[in-house]
matplotlib code that plots the C-alpha trace (Angstrom):
import matplotlib.pyplot as plt

x = [-124.1, -121.4, -118.0, -117.6, -120.7, -119.8, -120.7, -122.6, -124.9, -126.1, -129.4, -131.6, -134.8, -137.6, -140.3, -142.6, -141.9, -144.7, -146.4, -146.4, -149.8, -151.0, -148.8, -149.7, -147.7, -146.5, -145.3, -143.4, -141.5, -140.9, -139.5, -137.1, -136.1, -135.4, -133.1, -131.0, -129.0, -130.9, -129.8, -128.9, -128.5, -130.4, -129.6, -133.3, -135.4, -132.4, -130.4, -131.3, -130.8, -133.4, -133.9, -135.9, -135.9, -138.0, -135.1, -133.7, -137.1, -138.3, -135.0, -135.5, -139.2, -138.2, -134.6, -135.6, -132.3, -130.5, -133.3, -135.2, -138.8, -137.8, -137.8, -140.9, -141.4, -139.4, -137.9, -136.3, -136.5, -140.3, -140.6, -143.0, -143.4, -146.3, -146.8, -146.6, -145.4, -142.2, -141.3, -139.1, -139.7, -139.9, -141.4, -143.7, -145.9, -147.5, -148.7, -149.8, -152.0, -154.0, -155.4, -155.5, -158.9, -160.6, -159.3, -160.1, -162.1, -165.2, -164.8, -164.2, -167.2, -169.5, -167.8, -168.4, -172.1, -171.7, -169.5, -172.2, -174.9, -172.7, -171.8, -175.4, -176.4, -173.6, -174.3, -178.0, -177.3, -174.6, -175.9, -178.7, -176.3, -174.2, -171.0, -169.0, -165.7, -164.9, -162.4, -164.6, -167.9, -167.0, -163.4, -163.2, -166.6, -166.9, -163.8, -163.9, -167.5, -166.6, -163.5, -165.2, -167.7, -164.9, -163.5, -166.8, -165.9, -168.4, -168.5, -168.5, -165.0, -163.6, -162.8, -160.5, -158.9, -158.4, -156.7, -154.2, -153.6, -153.0, -150.5, -148.5, -148.5, -147.9, -146.3, -142.5, -142.9, -141.6, -143.2, -146.6, -146.4, -145.4, -148.3, -150.7, -149.3, -149.8, -153.3, -154.2, -152.7, -154.7, -157.9, -157.2, -156.2, -159.8, -161.2, -158.7, -159.7, -163.4, -162.7, -160.6, -163.5, -166.2, -165.0, -167.2, -166.9, -165.1, -161.4, -160.3, -161.6, -159.9, -156.6, -157.1, -158.0, -155.7, -152.5, -149.1, -147.4, -149.7, -149.3, -151.2, -149.9, -148.2, -150.0, -147.3, -147.8, -151.6, -151.3, -148.8, -151.1, -154.2, -152.4, -151.3, -154.7, -156.2, -153.5, -153.8, -157.6, -158.3, -156.1, -155.0, -158.1, -159.3, -156.1, -156.3, -159.9, -158.8, -156.2, -158.6, -161.4, -159.0, -157.8, -161.3, -162.4, -159.6, -159.9, -163.4, -162.4, -161.5, -164.8, -166.7, -164.9, -166.0, -169.6, -169.7, -168.3, -168.7, -166.9, -163.7, -164.0, -162.0, -159.0, -159.4, -159.1, -155.8, -154.5, -155.6, -153.9, -150.7, -150.5, -151.3, -149.2, -149.2, -146.8, -143.3, -141.7, -138.1, -136.1, -133.2, -130.1, -128.9, -125.7, -123.2, -124.5, -123.8, -126.8, -126.5, -122.7, -122.7, -121.9, -124.5, -123.6, -125.4, -127.4, -128.4, -132.0, -133.1, -136.5, -138.2, -141.3, -143.6, -145.2, -141.9, -142.0, -144.9, -143.7, -140.3, -140.0, -137.3, -139.8, -143.2, -144.0, -145.3, -145.8, -147.4, -150.3, -153.4, -154.3, -157.3, -156.2, -152.7, -151.8, -152.2, -149.1, -147.5, -145.1, -146.9, -145.6, -148.7, -149.4, -145.8, -144.2, -143.1, -144.2, -145.4, -147.8, -150.7, -153.3, -156.1, -155.4, -158.4, -160.8, -159.3, -159.9, -163.5, -164.2, -162.6, -164.6, -167.9, -167.1, -166.6, -169.7, -172.0, -170.6, -170.4, -173.9, -175.3, -172.7, -171.0, -170.0, -168.0, -165.0, -162.7, -164.7, -163.9, -161.5, -160.2, -157.2, -156.7, -154.5, -152.1, -149.5, -146.4, -145.2, -144.9, -148.3, -149.2, -152.7, -155.2, -156.4, -158.9, -160.7, -163.6, -165.8, -168.8, -171.3, -174.6]
y = [-104.8, -105.7, -106.0, -109.7, -111.7, -115.2, -117.6, -119.8, -116.8, -116.4, -118.1, -118.0, -116.7, -114.7, -113.2, -113.1, -116.8, -119.2, -121.2, -124.9, -126.7, -127.8, -125.3, -121.9, -118.7, -119.3, -122.8, -121.2, -119.0, -121.8, -124.1, -121.3, -120.7, -124.3, -124.7, -121.5, -119.8, -117.7, -114.5, -114.8, -112.7, -113.1, -111.4, -111.3, -108.1, -105.8, -107.8, -107.8, -109.6, -111.8, -112.6, -115.7, -116.1, -114.4, -112.9, -111.1, -110.1, -108.6, -106.6, -105.3, -104.4, -102.3, -101.0, -98.2, -96.3, -99.2, -100.7, -97.7, -97.9, -95.6, -98.7, -100.8, -102.7, -104.7, -104.2, -101.1, -99.2, -99.4, -98.2, -95.3, -92.9, -93.9, -91.8, -92.7, -96.2, -95.0, -92.5, -93.4, -91.9, -89.1, -88.0, -91.0, -90.2, -86.9, -88.5, -91.6, -89.4, -88.3, -91.8, -93.2, -91.8, -93.9, -97.1, -96.7, -99.4, -97.1, -96.4, -100.0, -101.1, -99.0, -100.4, -103.9, -103.4, -102.4, -105.5, -107.7, -106.3, -106.7, -110.3, -111.3, -109.9, -111.7, -115.0, -114.8, -114.4, -117.1, -119.9, -121.1, -121.2, -124.1, -122.6, -119.3, -117.9, -116.8, -114.0, -112.2, -113.0, -112.3, -111.5, -108.5, -107.3, -107.4, -105.4, -103.2, -102.1, -101.2, -99.4, -97.4, -96.2, -95.0, -92.8, -92.0, -93.3, -95.0, -98.8, -98.8, -97.4, -100.4, -102.8, -100.3, -99.4, -103.1, -103.7, -101.0, -102.1, -105.7, -104.6, -102.5, -105.2, -108.4, -107.5, -107.6, -105.5, -102.1, -100.3, -101.8, -100.9, -97.3, -97.1, -98.4, -95.9, -93.0, -94.2, -94.2, -90.7, -89.5, -90.9, -89.4, -86.0, -85.2, -86.7, -84.7, -81.5, -82.2, -82.9, -79.7, -77.6, -79.4, -81.7, -84.3, -86.5, -89.3, -90.4, -88.9, -85.5, -85.8, -86.3, -83.6, -81.0, -82.4, -80.8, -82.1, -80.4, -77.4, -76.9, -78.0, -80.9, -80.2, -81.6, -84.3, -85.3, -85.4, -87.6, -90.0, -90.6, -91.1, -93.5, -95.6, -95.6, -97.0, -99.6, -100.8, -100.7, -102.4, -105.4, -106.7, -108.0, -109.4, -111.3, -112.6, -113.8, -115.8, -117.7, -118.4, -119.6, -121.9, -123.3, -124.0, -125.5, -128.0, -128.7, -129.8, -130.7, -127.1, -125.9, -128.4, -127.2, -123.6, -124.6, -126.8, -124.0, -120.5, -119.1, -120.4, -117.9, -115.0, -117.1, -118.9, -115.5, -115.0, -118.4, -118.1, -114.7, -116.1, -119.0, -116.9, -113.7, -111.9, -108.9, -109.3, -105.9, -104.9, -102.2, -99.9, -100.5, -97.2, -98.3, -101.1, -103.9, -107.6, -109.9, -113.7, -113.4, -111.7, -108.1, -106.0, -102.6, -99.3, -98.7, -102.3, -103.7, -106.5, -108.4, -109.3, -111.6, -111.0, -114.4, -116.1, -114.7, -116.9, -119.8, -120.1, -123.5, -122.1, -119.9, -121.5, -125.1, -126.9, -123.6, -124.8, -126.5, -124.4, -125.1, -123.1, -124.1, -122.5, -120.3, -116.5, -114.5, -116.8, -114.6, -113.2, -110.8, -110.6, -106.9, -105.9, -104.6, -101.4, -97.9, -99.1, -101.7, -101.8, -99.3, -101.4, -104.5, -104.1, -103.6, -106.6, -108.8, -107.7, -108.3, -111.8, -112.6, -111.5, -113.6, -116.7, -116.1, -115.4, -117.7, -120.8, -120.3, -120.5, -122.4, -124.8, -127.6, -126.0, -127.4, -126.5, -127.3, -130.5, -130.2, -126.8, -125.6, -122.3, -119.8, -117.8, -115.1, -114.1, -110.5, -107.6, -108.8, -112.4, -113.2, -115.8, -114.7, -117.4, -119.8, -121.9, -123.2, -125.6, -126.9, -128.8]
z = [104.9, 107.4, 105.9, 106.9, 107.8, 108.9, 106.1, 108.6, 109.4, 105.8, 105.0, 101.9, 103.5, 101.9, 104.2, 101.0, 100.3, 99.5, 102.3, 101.7, 101.4, 104.8, 106.6, 108.0, 108.0, 111.5, 110.7, 107.8, 110.3, 112.7, 109.9, 108.9, 112.5, 113.2, 110.2, 110.8, 113.5, 116.0, 114.2, 110.5, 107.4, 104.1, 100.8, 99.9, 99.8, 99.8, 102.4, 106.1, 109.4, 111.0, 114.7, 115.5, 119.3, 121.9, 123.8, 120.8, 119.4, 122.6, 122.9, 119.3, 120.1, 123.2, 122.7, 120.3, 120.7, 119.0, 116.9, 115.4, 114.1, 111.2, 108.8, 109.5, 106.2, 103.7, 101.2, 102.8, 99.5, 99.7, 103.4, 103.9, 106.8, 109.0, 112.1, 114.9, 114.0, 112.3, 115.0, 118.0, 121.5, 122.5, 119.0, 119.1, 122.1, 121.0, 117.7, 119.6, 121.8, 118.7, 118.2, 121.8, 122.7, 120.0, 121.6, 125.3, 127.0, 126.9, 123.2, 122.3, 124.4, 122.1, 119.0, 120.3, 120.1, 116.4, 115.9, 117.3, 115.1, 112.0, 113.0, 113.6, 110.2, 108.4, 110.2, 109.5, 105.9, 105.7, 107.9, 105.6, 102.6, 104.1, 102.8, 102.3, 101.3, 104.8, 103.9, 101.4, 103.1, 106.7, 107.7, 105.4, 106.4, 110.2, 111.3, 108.2, 108.7, 112.3, 111.3, 108.4, 111.0, 113.2, 110.5, 108.8, 105.4, 103.0, 103.2, 99.4, 99.3, 101.3, 98.4, 96.7, 100.0, 100.9, 97.5, 98.2, 101.8, 100.8, 98.1, 100.7, 103.4, 101.3, 98.0, 97.4, 94.3, 95.2, 92.3, 93.1, 96.7, 96.0, 93.5, 96.1, 98.7, 96.3, 95.5, 99.2, 99.6, 96.7, 98.2, 101.6, 100.3, 99.5, 102.7, 104.8, 103.1, 103.7, 107.5, 107.8, 106.3, 108.2, 111.0, 112.7, 115.7, 113.8, 114.3, 110.9, 112.0, 115.3, 113.6, 111.0, 113.7, 116.4, 117.7, 118.6, 121.5, 121.1, 117.3, 114.3, 112.3, 109.0, 105.9, 105.6, 109.3, 108.9, 105.8, 107.5, 110.5, 108.4, 106.0, 109.0, 110.4, 107.2, 106.6, 110.2, 110.5, 107.2, 107.4, 110.8, 112.4, 109.0, 108.7, 112.3, 111.8, 108.8, 110.8, 113.7, 111.4, 109.6, 112.9, 114.2, 110.9, 111.1, 114.9, 115.8, 119.4, 120.1, 118.7, 120.9, 124.0, 123.3, 122.6, 125.7, 127.9, 126.3, 129.4, 127.9, 125.0, 126.5, 127.3, 124.0, 122.3, 124.0, 123.1, 119.4, 119.2, 120.8, 118.3, 115.2, 115.2, 111.9, 112.0, 110.6, 111.3, 110.7, 112.5, 111.4, 113.4, 114.7, 116.5, 116.1, 118.3, 119.1, 119.0, 119.6, 119.3, 115.9, 115.1, 113.4, 111.9, 112.1, 109.0, 108.5, 108.9, 111.1, 110.8, 114.1, 113.3, 116.3, 116.0, 117.0, 120.5, 121.5, 119.4, 121.0, 122.7, 125.0, 126.8, 126.0, 126.5, 123.4, 121.7, 118.4, 120.3, 121.0, 124.6, 126.0, 129.5, 129.0, 132.0, 131.6, 131.2, 128.5, 126.4, 123.3, 120.7, 118.6, 119.4, 119.9, 123.1, 124.6, 123.5, 120.1, 121.6, 119.1, 120.2, 118.6, 120.6, 122.9, 120.0, 118.1, 121.2, 121.4, 117.7, 117.8, 120.9, 119.3, 116.2, 118.4, 120.4, 117.5, 114.8, 117.0, 118.2, 114.7, 112.7, 115.1, 112.8, 110.0, 108.0, 105.2, 102.1, 100.4, 97.4, 98.6, 100.6, 102.4, 100.6, 102.6, 101.9, 103.9, 104.0, 106.3, 107.6, 107.1, 106.0, 104.8, 101.4, 100.7, 103.0, 101.7, 104.5, 104.5, 107.0, 107.2]

ax = plt.figure().add_subplot(projection="3d")
ax.plot(x, y, z, "-o")
ax.set_aspect("equal")
plt.show()
């Protein structure tokens, strides 16, 4: 920690803190931002800085020489190596090229067809019931079935994998997170050995047999890439679907707009993604730097919640309002920025669009079930963990 942090820059803020009833995780961040300096320090989770405005967050996302990706989760003591996410350029690009082919427009177009088949099957089963627990019954099924097909892993393994993923992304318990990480490594160890001996056409095989700058990956590098792949593929779209379903359940006018004009759905996807950012990623400060008039020291950590880029009222008009007519190009940090822009962004957009098209066609008038309230958790990745829906 800096030798002398101005007292007015110290704020009691916990990224794992509870979300108040009626709020969502993004409102949690906005409330914290509006009651604190633009850049402040908290002693929680090992002590770290927090940036809350688009200008500073976008600099942190792109200036990797000062703000390194080496530390990408809090508390810092629980940070784990995840390639290429925790690598800075130029080391980052060769590992990124291992996974890029799986997320090209052509590849994701093929996956969209699978997503549509899965969505129709789920909606056919749920529609007659008049209710569901959306996270368990849908959000954790659609993207995960698509992802498990990409890596050719059994669907039956997904519940255990999900449990480990949620612990790593949302728990502040260092021991629990390290235990979940070790469990994931243990699971992957056997799968990596199988693919090395008999590779297939799946993404896991492509990583195991791939090369970086003309050489084979070391066992540690292979494991780091595969662990990141599972953590990212199992949680992010499922989390986003939960926020979007909650919003539409609470805002019938927006649902009606989409049903009246389905051509709005692609831009609605962008607006819903803008409003519901989920990643809260820190960086390791490599060089002494001044940010918002305060000096930050090399070796410290700073948190840059991606959601706050699009929710900054200094750069976005009425940012908390979901407006399907909002002009394209509105600042959005949902998928990051710069060389670490999320490779799965195109697939995520396709899966969310398929959800809106297929769900609204069969279950147009849904709501949060009476007597229930959505349950959300903050963390390195924000998420809705329970959402009871009902319909006629």
